[in-house]
VOLO-895006 format. One record per residue (C-alpha): residue in one letter; x, y, z; residue number from 0. Coordinates in nm, 4 decimals. Example, Ala and Ser with C-alpha at 12.3 -4.5 7.8 and 13.67 -1.06 7.14 Angstrom:
BEGIN
{r 'A', {1.2300, -0.4500, 0.7800}, 0}
{r 'S', {1.3670, -0.1060, 0.7140}, 1}
END
This chain:
BEGIN
{r 'M', {-0.0164, -0.0303, -0.0039}, 0}
{r 'K', {0.1105, 0.3344, -0.0810}, 1}
{r 'I', {0.0760, 0.5715, 0.2052}, 2}
{r 'G', {0.1267, 0.9896, 0.2233}, 3}
{r 'I', {0.1944, 1.1677, 0.5433}, 4}
{r 'D', {0.1214, 1.5506, 0.5653}, 5}
{r 'C', {0.3910, 1.6484, 0.7260}, 6}
{r 'R', {0.3626, 2.0563, 0.6923}, 7}
{r 'K', {0.3508, 2.1142, 0.9780}, 8}
{r 'I', {0.6151, 1.9055, 1.1559}, 9}
{r 'F', {0.8799, 1.9771, 1.4259}, 10}
{r 'D', {1.2572, 2.0697, 1.3074}, 11}
{r 'P', {1.5061, 1.8942, 1.5512}, 12}
{r 'I', {1.7252, 2.1281, 1.4002}, 13}
{r 'K', {1.6210, 2.4785, 1.4666}, 14}
{r 'N', {1.3922, 2.3391, 1.7648}, 15}
{r 'T', {1.0840, 2.4713, 1.6066}, 16}
{r 'G', {0.7491, 2.3401, 1.6559}, 17}
{r 'A', {0.4905, 2.3159, 1.9212}, 18}
{r 'G', {0.2229, 2.0201, 2.0154}, 19}
{r 'V', {0.1245, 1.9439, 1.6573}, 20}
{r 'E', {0.4676, 2.0059, 1.4867}, 21}
{r 'R', {0.6452, 1.7498, 1.7621}, 22}
{r 'Y', {0.3482, 1.5154, 1.7585}, 23}
{r 'T', {0.3693, 1.4511, 1.3872}, 24}
{r 'F', {0.7196, 1.4352, 1.3792}, 25}
{r 'N', {0.7420, 1.1485, 1.6440}, 26}
{r 'L', {0.4133, 0.9489, 1.5344}, 27}
{r 'V', {0.6087, 0.9121, 1.1820}, 28}
{r 'K', {0.9145, 0.8486, 1.2903}, 29}
{r 'N', {0.8170, 0.5543, 1.5207}, 30}
{r 'L', {0.5622, 0.4591, 1.2026}, 31}
{r 'L', {0.8223, 0.4573, 0.9573}, 32}
{r 'E', {1.0764, 0.2337, 1.1858}, 33}
{r 'L', {0.7959, -0.0458, 1.2726}, 34}
{r 'D', {0.6270, -0.0466, 0.9201}, 35}
{r 'E', {0.8695, -0.3013, 0.7013}, 36}
{r 'E', {0.5739, -0.3413, 0.4250}, 37}
{r 'N', {0.4158, -0.0168, 0.2996}, 38}
{r 'E', {0.5813, 0.2190, 0.0778}, 39}
{r 'Y', {0.5479, 0.6257, 0.2185}, 40}
{r 'V', {0.5399, 0.9384, 0.0627}, 41}
{r 'L', {0.6214, 1.2308, 0.3395}, 42}
{r 'F', {0.5153, 1.5990, 0.1931}, 43}
{r 'V', {0.7420, 1.8048, 0.4108}, 44}
{r 'P', {0.7664, 2.2181, 0.4289}, 45}
{r 'N', {1.0115, 2.3142, 0.0940}, 46}
{r 'K', {1.2849, 2.4422, 0.3214}, 47}
{r 'Y', {1.2717, 2.1215, 0.5706}, 48}
{r 'P', {1.6480, 2.0834, 0.6633}, 49}
{r 'K', {1.8012, 1.7583, 0.5062}, 50}
{r 'E', {1.9322, 1.6908, 0.8699}, 51}
{r 'A', {1.6080, 1.6470, 1.0262}, 52}
{r 'I', {1.5225, 1.4365, 0.7304}, 53}
{r 'D', {1.7720, 1.2304, 0.8479}, 54}
{r 'I', {1.6572, 1.1955, 1.1690}, 55}
{r 'L', {1.3136, 1.1533, 1.1113}, 56}
{r 'I', {1.3690, 0.8395, 0.8433}, 57}
{r 'S', {1.6709, 0.6678, 0.9857}, 58}
{r 'K', {1.5993, 0.2986, 0.8721}, 59}
{r 'K', {1.3867, 0.3273, 0.5806}, 60}
{r 'Q', {1.3686, 0.4924, 0.2556}, 61}
{r 'V', {1.0492, 0.6801, 0.1543}, 62}
{r 'K', {0.9790, 0.9786, -0.1257}, 63}
{r 'I', {0.9930, 1.3118, 0.0019}, 64}
{r 'V', {0.7744, 1.5779, -0.1874}, 65}
{r 'K', {0.8960, 1.9469, -0.0732}, 66}
{r 'V', {0.5522, 2.1888, -0.0765}, 67}
{r 'K', {0.5873, 2.5287, -0.1107}, 68}
{r 'K', {0.3817, 2.7918, 0.0791}, 69}
{r 'G', {0.2713, 2.9860, -0.1948}, 70}
{r 'Q', {0.1146, 3.3253, -0.2041}, 71}
{r 'I', {-0.2728, 3.2916, -0.1976}, 72}
{r 'P', {-0.3163, 3.0784, 0.1256}, 73}
{r 'F', {-0.6575, 2.9064, -0.0130}, 74}
{r 'F', {-0.4995, 2.8362, -0.3366}, 75}
{r 'S', {-0.1761, 2.6580, -0.2153}, 76}
{r 'R', {-0.3684, 2.4779, 0.0942}, 77}
{r 'H', {-0.6433, 2.3579, -0.0835}, 78}
{r 'L', {-0.6135, 2.2752, -0.4409}, 79}
{r 'F', {-0.2401, 2.2772, -0.4889}, 80}
{r 'F', {-0.1155, 2.0951, -0.2595}, 81}
{r 'A', {-0.4429, 1.8797, -0.3659}, 82}
{r 'I', {-0.2947, 1.8146, -0.6832}, 83}
{r 'K', {0.0358, 1.7105, -0.5277}, 84}
{r 'L', {-0.1459, 1.4346, -0.3511}, 85}
{r 'Y', {-0.3269, 1.2909, -0.6565}, 86}
{r 'K', {-0.0288, 1.2725, -0.8504}, 87}
{r 'E', {0.1253, 1.0622, -0.6080}, 88}
{r 'K', {-0.1187, 0.8100, -0.6787}, 89}
{r 'L', {-0.1845, 0.7395, -0.3083}, 90}
{r 'D', {-0.3965, 0.4424, -0.1400}, 91}
{r 'L', {-0.4224, 0.6199, 0.1438}, 92}
{r 'T', {-0.3300, 0.9748, 0.3290}, 93}
{r 'L', {-0.2968, 1.0379, 0.6684}, 94}
{r 'F', {-0.3510, 1.4506, 0.8135}, 95}
{r 'P', {-0.2162, 1.4752, 1.1157}, 96}
{r 'A', {-0.2783, 1.8583, 1.1886}, 97}
{r 'N', {-0.6622, 1.9101, 1.2291}, 98}
{r 'V', {-0.7641, 1.9463, 0.8213}, 99}
{r 'I', {-0.7906, 1.7841, 0.4844}, 100}
{r 'P', {-0.7397, 2.0076, 0.1860}, 101}
{r 'L', {-1.0908, 2.0895, 0.0511}, 102}
{r 'G', {-0.9551, 1.9581, -0.3262}, 103}
{r 'Y', {-0.8765, 1.6214, -0.2194}, 104}
{r 'S', {-1.1334, 1.3203, -0.1791}, 105}
{r 'K', {-0.9227, 0.9751, -0.1617}, 106}
{r 'R', {-0.9081, 0.7911, 0.1053}, 107}
{r 'S', {-0.7892, 0.9304, 0.4772}, 108}
{r 'Y', {-0.7381, 0.9404, 0.7814}, 109}
{r 'L', {-0.7849, 1.2655, 0.9846}, 110}
{r 'F', {-0.6436, 1.3095, 1.3549}, 111}
{r 'I', {-0.7685, 1.5958, 1.5644}, 112}
{r 'H', {-0.6016, 1.7139, 1.8620}, 113}
{r 'D', {-0.8542, 1.9714, 1.9912}, 114}
{r 'L', {-1.1530, 2.1173, 1.9818}, 115}
{r 'I', {-1.1840, 2.3535, 2.2097}, 116}
{r 'I', {-1.2010, 2.7021, 2.0026}, 117}
{r 'Y', {-1.5328, 2.5987, 1.9114}, 118}
{r 'K', {-1.6524, 2.5959, 2.2767}, 119}
{r 'N', {-1.4676, 2.8485, 2.4164}, 120}
{r 'P', {-1.4032, 3.0676, 2.0935}, 121}
{r 'E', {-1.2526, 3.4009, 2.3465}, 122}
{r 'W', {-0.9848, 3.1964, 2.4106}, 123}
{r 'F', {-0.8024, 3.2532, 2.0361}, 124}
{r 'P', {-0.8061, 3.5173, 1.7795}, 125}
{r 'A', {-1.0602, 3.6107, 1.5778}, 126}
{r 'G', {-1.0299, 3.5561, 1.1902}, 127}
{r 'Q', {-1.0497, 3.1511, 1.1573}, 128}
{r 'F', {-1.4523, 3.1830, 1.0187}, 129}
{r 'F', {-1.2999, 2.9736, 0.7049}, 130}
{r 'V', {-1.1157, 2.6806, 0.8968}, 131}
{r 'K', {-1.3452, 2.6637, 1.1766}, 132}
{r 'K', {-1.6789, 2.6533, 0.9544}, 133}
{r 'I', {-1.6346, 2.5059, 0.6704}, 134}
{r 'V', {-1.2656, 2.3519, 0.6393}, 135}
{r 'V', {-1.2689, 2.0988, 0.9638}, 136}
{r 'P', {-1.6401, 2.0642, 0.9538}, 137}
{r 'M', {-1.5995, 1.9118, 0.5853}, 138}
{r 'S', {-1.2137, 1.7612, 0.7046}, 139}
{r 'I', {-1.4340, 1.5562, 0.9677}, 140}
{r 'K', {-1.7076, 1.4667, 0.7227}, 141}
{r 'R', {-1.5127, 1.3465, 0.4607}, 142}
{r 'A', {-1.2141, 1.1867, 0.6643}, 143}
{r 'D', {-1.2747, 0.7492, 0.6694}, 144}
{r 'K', {-1.1032, 0.7232, 1.0093}, 145}
{r 'I', {-1.0668, 1.0091, 1.2480}, 146}
{r 'L', {-0.7917, 0.9738, 1.5205}, 147}
{r 'A', {-0.8360, 1.1383, 1.8359}, 148}
{r 'I', {-0.5283, 1.2038, 2.0705}, 149}
{r 'S', {-0.7634, 1.2040, 2.3778}, 150}
{r 'Q', {-1.0474, 1.0952, 2.4983}, 151}
{r 'S', {-1.1669, 1.4356, 2.5934}, 152}
{r 'T', {-1.1281, 1.4999, 2.2146}, 153}
{r 'K', {-1.3062, 1.2564, 2.1296}, 154}
{r 'T', {-1.6392, 1.3228, 2.3202}, 155}
{r 'D', {-1.6175, 1.6790, 2.1667}, 156}
{r 'M', {-1.6075, 1.4907, 1.8949}, 157}
{r 'Q', {-1.8751, 1.3330, 1.9573}, 158}
{r 'N', {-2.1023, 1.5846, 2.1031}, 159}
{r 'L', {-1.9925, 1.8659, 1.8865}, 160}
{r 'F', {-2.0190, 1.6769, 1.5418}, 161}
{r 'T', {-2.2191, 1.3923, 1.6053}, 162}
{r 'V', {-1.9487, 1.1320, 1.4179}, 163}
{r 'E', {-2.0193, 0.7970, 1.4842}, 164}
{r 'D', {-1.8043, 0.5754, 1.7646}, 165}
{r 'K', {-1.6572, 0.2963, 1.5489}, 166}
{r 'K', {-1.5472, 0.5892, 1.3005}, 167}
{r 'I', {-1.2962, 0.7057, 1.5831}, 168}
{r 'E', {-0.9634, 0.5905, 1.7804}, 169}
{r 'I', {-0.7731, 0.7512, 1.9971}, 170}
{r 'I', {-0.4116, 0.7567, 1.9515}, 171}
{r 'Y', {-0.2469, 0.9383, 2.2425}, 172}
{r 'P', {0.0696, 1.1661, 2.2153}, 173}
{r 'S', {0.3984, 1.1031, 2.4392}, 174}
{r 'V', {0.7201, 1.2585, 2.4987}, 175}
{r 'D', {1.1250, 1.2118, 2.4691}, 176}
{r 'V', {1.3306, 1.3024, 2.7509}, 177}
{r 'Y', {1.6589, 1.3916, 2.6730}, 178}
{r 'P', {1.9243, 1.1654, 2.9196}, 179}
{r 'E', {2.1758, 1.2383, 2.7184}, 180}
{r 'I', {2.2910, 1.5797, 2.8216}, 181}
{r 'S', {2.6439, 1.5898, 2.9547}, 182}
{r 'E', {2.7294, 1.7225, 3.3288}, 183}
{r 'E', {2.8934, 2.0047, 3.1679}, 184}
{r 'Q', {2.5649, 2.1066, 2.8983}, 185}
{r 'I', {2.3748, 2.1161, 3.2539}, 186}
{r 'Q', {2.6322, 2.3012, 3.4349}, 187}
{r 'K', {2.5847, 2.5327, 3.1439}, 188}
{r 'I', {2.2435, 2.6002, 3.1215}, 189}
{r 'K', {2.1762, 2.6132, 3.5204}, 190}
{r 'G', {2.4461, 2.9243, 3.4757}, 191}
{r 'K', {2.2711, 3.0792, 3.1846}, 192}
{r 'F', {1.9114, 3.0915, 3.3803}, 193}
{r 'Y', {2.0880, 3.1643, 3.7225}, 194}
{r 'L', {1.9033, 2.8161, 3.8756}, 195}
{r 'E', {2.0712, 2.8987, 4.2067}, 196}
{r 'K', {1.7278, 2.8637, 4.4145}, 197}
{r 'R', {1.4226, 2.7609, 4.4161}, 198}
{r 'Y', {1.1038, 2.7655, 4.1255}, 199}
{r 'L', {0.7965, 2.7153, 3.9545}, 200}
{r 'F', {0.8558, 2.6181, 3.6260}, 201}
{r 'F', {0.5845, 2.6864, 3.2883}, 202}
{r 'V', {0.6929, 2.6200, 2.9554}, 203}
{r 'G', {0.4519, 2.6909, 2.6975}, 204}
{r 'T', {0.2603, 2.9872, 2.4393}, 205}
{r 'L', {0.1763, 3.2482, 2.6782}, 206}
{r 'E', {-0.1709, 3.2951, 2.5587}, 207}
{r 'P', {-0.5054, 3.3439, 2.7835}, 208}
{r 'R', {-0.5937, 2.9384, 2.7365}, 209}
{r 'K', {-0.2652, 2.8820, 2.9533}, 210}
{r 'N', {-0.4280, 3.0883, 3.2411}, 211}
{r 'L', {-0.1012, 3.2462, 3.3600}, 212}
{r 'V', {-0.2761, 3.5414, 3.4846}, 213}
{r 'N', {-0.4191, 3.3506, 3.7688}, 214}
{r 'T', {-0.0897, 3.1352, 3.7940}, 215}
{r 'I', {0.0490, 3.4643, 3.8487}, 216}
{r 'K', {-0.2259, 3.5832, 4.1069}, 217}
{r 'A', {-0.1840, 3.2323, 4.3066}, 218}
{r 'F', {0.2220, 3.2614, 4.3064}, 219}
{r 'K', {0.1904, 3.6276, 4.3860}, 220}
{r 'K', {0.0113, 3.4810, 4.7340}, 221}
{r 'L', {0.2736, 3.2132, 4.7794}, 222}
{r 'L', {0.5419, 3.4523, 4.8186}, 223}
{r 'E', {0.3780, 3.6187, 5.1465}, 224}
{r 'D', {0.4191, 3.2526, 5.2862}, 225}
{r 'I', {0.7409, 3.1234, 5.0939}, 226}
{r 'P', {0.9229, 3.4270, 4.9943}, 227}
{r 'D', {1.2275, 3.2783, 4.8497}, 228}
{r 'I', {1.0788, 3.1357, 4.5595}, 229}
{r 'D', {1.0586, 3.2030, 4.1572}, 230}
{r 'L', {0.8260, 3.1347, 3.9078}, 231}
{r 'Y', {1.0372, 3.0769, 3.5991}, 232}
{r 'I', {0.7910, 3.0987, 3.2758}, 233}
{r 'A', {0.9049, 2.9462, 2.9004}, 234}
{r 'G', {0.7593, 2.9770, 2.5733}, 235}
{r 'H', {0.6890, 3.1634, 2.2795}, 236}
{r 'V', {0.4194, 3.4761, 2.2839}, 237}
{r 'G', {0.1021, 3.3935, 2.1327}, 238}
{r 'W', {-0.2055, 3.6032, 2.1267}, 239}
{r 'H', {-0.2925, 3.8705, 2.4196}, 240}
{r 'Y', {0.0558, 3.7819, 2.6081}, 241}
{r 'E', {0.0192, 4.1613, 2.7259}, 242}
{r 'K', {-0.1906, 4.0941, 2.9608}, 243}
{r 'I', {0.0071, 3.8105, 3.1511}, 244}
{r 'V', {0.3147, 4.0742, 3.1532}, 245}
{r 'M', {0.1176, 4.3044, 3.3080}, 246}
{r 'A', {-0.0255, 4.0466, 3.5584}, 247}
{r 'A', {0.3557, 4.0114, 3.6244}, 248}
{r 'K', {0.4006, 4.4058, 3.6561}, 249}
{r 'K', {0.1134, 4.4182, 3.9585}, 250}
{r 'A', {0.2217, 4.1301, 4.1441}, 251}
{r 'R', {0.4257, 4.2138, 4.4838}, 252}
{r 'G', {0.7836, 4.0788, 4.4282}, 253}
{r 'K', {0.8001, 4.0783, 4.0852}, 254}
{r 'T', {1.1480, 4.0406, 4.0558}, 255}
{r 'N', {1.0547, 3.6814, 4.1416}, 256}
{r 'I', {0.9034, 3.6346, 3.8226}, 257}
{r 'K', {1.1123, 3.5793, 3.4972}, 258}
{r 'F', {1.0090, 3.5295, 3.1581}, 259}
{r 'L', {1.2753, 3.3278, 3.0023}, 260}
{r 'G', {1.1628, 3.3419, 2.6361}, 261}
{r 'P', {1.1464, 3.0213, 2.4042}, 262}
{r 'V', {1.3754, 2.7630, 2.5226}, 263}
{r 'T', {1.5774, 2.4459, 2.3610}, 264}
{r 'N', {1.5043, 2.0764, 2.4213}, 265}
{r 'R', {1.7707, 2.0664, 2.6541}, 266}
{r 'E', {1.6952, 2.3613, 2.8350}, 267}
{r 'K', {1.3888, 2.2924, 2.8898}, 268}
{r 'M', {1.4600, 1.9597, 3.0158}, 269}
{r 'V', {1.7067, 2.1103, 3.2500}, 270}
{r 'L', {1.4746, 2.4129, 3.3557}, 271}
{r 'M', {1.2115, 2.1019, 3.4492}, 272}
{r 'K', {1.3920, 1.8840, 3.5861}, 273}
{r 'N', {1.5505, 2.1405, 3.8665}, 274}
{r 'A', {1.2164, 2.2819, 3.9461}, 275}
{r 'S', {1.0374, 2.2376, 4.2809}, 276}
{r 'A', {0.7102, 2.1712, 4.1123}, 277}
{r 'F', {0.5490, 2.2113, 3.7238}, 278}
{r 'L', {0.2339, 2.4313, 3.6936}, 279}
{r 'F', {0.0180, 2.3938, 3.3903}, 280}
{r 'L', {-0.3058, 2.5680, 3.4900}, 281}
{r 'S', {-0.4593, 2.5754, 3.1127}, 282}
{r 'F', {-0.8158, 2.6554, 3.1074}, 283}
{r 'E', {-0.8269, 2.3288, 2.8865}, 284}
{r 'E', {-0.5978, 2.1287, 2.6613}, 285}
{r 'G', {-0.6446, 1.8473, 2.3940}, 286}
{r 'F', {-0.3863, 1.6518, 2.5926}, 287}
{r 'G', {-0.0676, 1.8437, 2.7947}, 288}
{r 'M', {0.2336, 1.7324, 2.6439}, 289}
{r 'P', {0.4593, 1.9391, 2.9183}, 290}
{r 'V', {0.2573, 1.7475, 3.1899}, 291}
{r 'L', {0.3715, 1.4443, 3.0475}, 292}
{r 'E', {0.7294, 1.5338, 3.0139}, 293}
{r 'A', {0.7030, 1.6603, 3.4020}, 294}
{r 'M', {0.6022, 1.3260, 3.4988}, 295}
{r 'K', {0.8282, 1.1108, 3.2830}, 296}
{r 'I', {1.1561, 1.3298, 3.4958}, 297}
{r 'G', {1.0159, 1.3087, 3.7936}, 298}
{r 'V', {0.8789, 1.6874, 3.8841}, 299}
{r 'P', {0.5387, 1.7297, 4.0798}, 300}
{r 'V', {0.2934, 1.8705, 3.8967}, 301}
{r 'V', {-0.0236, 2.1138, 4.0103}, 302}
{r 'T', {-0.2257, 2.1197, 3.6926}, 303}
{r 'S', {-0.6229, 2.2092, 3.6284}, 304}
{r 'G', {-0.7510, 1.8435, 3.5140}, 305}
{r 'K', {-0.9064, 2.0328, 3.2355}, 306}
{r 'G', {-0.9844, 1.8468, 2.9163}, 307}
{r 'G', {-0.6795, 1.5824, 2.8199}, 308}
{r 'L', {-0.5795, 1.7002, 3.1232}, 309}
{r 'A', {-0.7694, 1.4856, 3.3191}, 310}
{r 'E', {-0.6068, 1.1514, 3.1436}, 311}
{r 'L', {-0.2756, 1.2781, 3.3167}, 312}
{r 'I', {-0.3626, 1.2978, 3.6584}, 313}
{r 'T', {-0.4268, 1.0551, 3.9071}, 314}
{r 'D', {-0.4158, 1.2239, 4.1900}, 315}
{r 'E', {-0.6828, 1.4814, 4.2975}, 316}
{r 'R', {-0.4247, 1.6346, 4.5352}, 317}
{r 'Q', {-0.2637, 1.8140, 4.2030}, 318}
{r 'I', {-0.5624, 1.9110, 4.0542}, 319}
{r 'A', {-0.6796, 2.2981, 4.0867}, 320}
{r 'D', {-0.9876, 2.5188, 4.0254}, 321}
{r 'P', {-0.8471, 2.6931, 3.7380}, 322}
{r 'K', {-1.0734, 2.9875, 3.8155}, 323}
{r 'N', {-0.9688, 2.9897, 4.2149}, 324}
{r 'V', {-0.6761, 3.1638, 4.2826}, 325}
{r 'F', {-0.6802, 3.0651, 4.6236}, 326}
{r 'D', {-0.7496, 2.6939, 4.5195}, 327}
{r 'I', {-0.4064, 2.7009, 4.2717}, 328}
{r 'Y', {-0.2507, 2.8841, 4.5516}, 329}
{r 'K', {-0.3147, 2.6504, 4.8172}, 330}
{r 'K', {-0.2359, 2.3364, 4.6077}, 331}
{r 'I', {0.1022, 2.4740, 4.4699}, 332}
{r 'K', {0.2170, 2.5282, 4.8753}, 333}
{r 'N', {0.0949, 2.1703, 4.9716}, 334}
{r 'L', {0.3116, 2.0490, 4.6768}, 335}
{r 'L', {0.6360, 2.2372, 4.8434}, 336}
{r 'I', {0.5922, 2.2267, 5.2000}, 337}
{r 'D', {0.4528, 1.8113, 5.2649}, 338}
{r 'Q', {0.7324, 1.6122, 5.1591}, 339}
{r 'E', {0.5143, 1.2718, 5.1759}, 340}
{r 'L', {0.2925, 1.4293, 4.9370}, 341}
{r 'R', {0.5557, 1.5237, 4.6896}, 342}
{r 'K', {0.7062, 1.1356, 4.6808}, 343}
{r 'N', {0.3757, 0.9724, 4.6464}, 344}
{r 'I', {0.2715, 1.2177, 4.3497}, 345}
{r 'I', {0.6361, 1.1490, 4.1792}, 346}
{r 'E', {0.5901, 0.7908, 4.2030}, 347}
{r 'K', {0.2227, 0.7968, 4.1083}, 348}
{r 'Q', {0.3210, 1.0121, 3.8008}, 349}
{r 'R', {0.5788, 0.8116, 3.6961}, 350}
{r 'K', {0.4235, 0.5082, 3.7410}, 351}
{r 'W', {0.0860, 0.6248, 3.4958}, 352}
{r 'A', {0.3483, 0.8126, 3.2586}, 353}
{r 'D', {0.4963, 0.4847, 3.1456}, 354}
{r 'N', {0.1885, 0.4055, 2.9810}, 355}
{r 'F', {0.2349, 0.6371, 2.7394}, 356}
{r 'S', {0.4926, 0.5988, 2.4609}, 357}
{r 'W', {0.5329, 0.6635, 2.1420}, 358}
{r 'R', {0.6184, 0.3448, 2.0031}, 359}
{r 'N', {0.3074, 0.1901, 2.1551}, 360}
{r 'S', {0.0794, 0.4610, 1.9905}, 361}
{r 'A', {0.2670, 0.3943, 1.6330}, 362}
{r 'K', {0.1809, 0.0289, 1.6567}, 363}
{r 'K', {-0.1904, 0.1459, 1.7661}, 364}
{r 'L', {-0.2330, 0.3539, 1.4364}, 365}
{r 'L', {0.0270, 0.0504, 1.2316}, 366}
{r 'K', {-0.2439, -0.2115, 1.3099}, 367}
{r 'I', {-0.5590, 0.0670, 1.2321}, 368}
{r 'I', {-0.3932, 0.1271, 0.8722}, 369}
{r 'Q', {-0.3923, -0.2291, 0.8582}, 370}
{r 'G', {-0.7483, -0.3102, 0.9207}, 371}
{r 'Q', {-0.6976, -0.4966, 1.2517}, 372}
END
């Protein structure tokens, strides 16, 4: 069988660019290619995707690479010209890992859906997405032969919002990669760069309203009244309405304890996370929550909202805080910092549960679905 994979949104390990969807695509495709010895693959990658990244992605199997240019008119390049490229390859099946199928493509396809939060809470997202929200995504869901959700939460939303039959949907969970090969010299260099000299709490993700950083900062401000010798490190790219987050930090008493680090590399993220006293991820809702799983795997206690797919990661209610209740967030963080028995118990539970998620197992499940098993 000849299988095409839309990799126009894919993580670049050389430049360290790409968020959750891009990392999901990269790791799932990499593991799928390593497992499948029978099918032929065609990967459609960005025109400027580096050869070094392709070599990492395709380590064991020869596949055809098709470069895709963006084009000056997005509608035509995404939905017509790209569809023509797909048809030229005479594919038996095409995987679309980034929520949409080109409008001009009608052959057999599997569609991955990461989340549908914009349909429930459009105020958390920038305007100007009417066409994708009202036409492209609904038509993609309708035309797909199989839909692959990244969590039970996303599957449930799909059934409620689009009345998709249960038998049409499968769940392919994400996982995360932890990088144990960081040398002691590199660790010390990273620690020096970020002045990791005292206790701190850590967040990594896009700085946008849905991540609930304003309430996180307010809770941290209250925490400083009890534990003044602790910092809050916030890492990640700025997103829509990030100004409100910066303003909340400026208003917080002891604002020098709040540090915005900007984007960080994978190695920097792992060192920052591993040395944190706790990882905070109080999003109003997530399709899954890969940063939470990263913290769980490396043994850092998490305080989270448990909303959406985050509920599928957390096994102890003492880690879950109401994202709209600043006092509850503060209380859950404080408990994790002062109660050593609680910390030990939660870290152990997290590690055991995190072992259930692996890219190899997800790729195995995907391959079985492709093979019709």
